[in-house]
Steps between C-alpha positions, in 0.01 A plus 500: 500500500715186498859545607733583213233633266423851389164635401350811351152389596346196668518190284793626290797341676824425322796322660814701568744242373779749429542576873656305786261366765619769743447780245150364432438495875612862537289617207194313621548633853538857372182454298307387808634793702393745229153344481468509879593869503242581232230306688591678824485842336163419344363383836615824663325703232181298548510558877537875454233519230266282705531705816467831314207368298310380805558837671364683197206263471408547866505879462275471195268271697475763772431780253253326269333214687522557875569868570365462855641172633381347824702642786573155645678401177738795484757306703505237223558772243778666699674169576471388137645824370779492758598145402498587130718804567739279700510258205577784259769645727658158550502448123674831438751430776565160343578661164759726661656231721514245218678751276749581776552129563578434132748788511664360815534156342652648185742714703608197705556306181699791353719518811607141463510506117535123494812506720320394818167366610248786538343546843127511437393471866352852507324442168361166623381658824322775306339238274354333810350833609364560150335157511338589833387831357334313214285313753408829667403646164288199404317468831430871540361505145281192552368603842448860382296379201293268720422785741394726215282228349325454836462879528353521149260211561377656823439833325341390173167677472216246512149542377253541788 
């Protein structure tokens, strides 16, 4: 979205001529922050749904297709499940920590109430940890899925 424009949907931009350049900047910035938050929340939901879905699918695979998997592939199954559980746990921890971090930022802002510059060092430090946790969540999900795909391929019944 071009600076100083508002939109209800892509392609429907109208200039904000009744606002000062700084007010347009603040509104546009707030809009980007809101969109970033929505995208982040959607990504977190996809990570949780993906990890849970793959776990459920692997259990179904074991029950219906390969009830007696090859013993040498059980390590792949265990490692894949463990990584998916780590991804799920990290996602749930992220939800809690992100909520607490928003609360801390709001409380810091309330303390200063515009009379002084808020000290967001703790909030910023937590954001760095949350970013690192995102990488953990992504990699444990991807590697866990890869391990389960290899396990499934190795245990697909083949015609003799």
